[in-house]
N, C-alpha and C positions, 0 to 999 in steps of 0.2 A: 662429829665435830659441830660445835655450836658457834654462831657468829655473835660477837659482842656488838650491840647496836651503837655503842659509843665510839667504836673504832671505824665502823663502816658508815661513812658520810660522804656526800658529794664533794666536800672540801672547797677549796678556793676555785678550782677549775669549774666545778659545777655552778658556783655562784656567778662567776664571770660569764659562763655560757647563758644562764638564765637572764642575767642583766642585759647582755647583748641582744637576746631575743626580745626582751621587753622594749628596749630602745628602738629596735627595728620596727616593731609593731606600732609604737607611738608615731614614728615618722611615716609609716604607711597610712595610718589613720589620718594624719594631717594632710598628706598628699591627696588621699581620696576625698576629703572634705573640700579641698581647693578645686579639684576637678569637678565635683558635683556642683559647687557654687558657680564655677565658670560655665558649665553646661546650662545651668538655670539662667544666668545672665544672657547667654547666647539665645536661648529660647525666648526670653522676654524681648530682646532686641528684634529677633525675627518676627515675632507677633506684631510688634510696633511697626516695623517696615511693611509688613503685609497689610496692616490696617491703613497706613498712609498711602500705599499703592492703590488699594481699593477705593479709598476716598478720592484720590486723584482721578481714577478711572470714572467714578460716578460723577465727579465734577465736569469732566470732559463730555460725558454723555449728556448731562443736563445742559451744558452750553450748546452742544450740537443740536439738541432737541429744541432749544429756545431760539436758535438763530433762524432768521427769516429765510425762506427758500426763494432764491432768485434764479430765474432762467434767462440768461443773457442771450442765448442762441435764438430763442423764440422771438425776441424783440427785433432781431436783425432781419428775420424773414417776413415780417408783416409791417404794414404801415397803418395809418389811422383808418383807411377805408377797408382793409382786409389784407389777404395774402398778396404778396408782391408778384407781379407777372414776370415771367422769365422767358 
């Protein structure tokens, strides 16, 4: 028995199945691109926040290093002539 190639075709059902698969693939690609873009934005924001936090830490360290060191307790124990007698 031979098969006539004009009679054996996927038909309308085959076309609909392939069209649905193509549409689903397009939507999956769009969703994947959104997720990738969102992850990139989050990474950029996290890098920016880390840089700002490091800059703030460096600023505080610089302010602490530049602040004069005062010892208030030592001035209470001594007078102009030397240590206070107790």
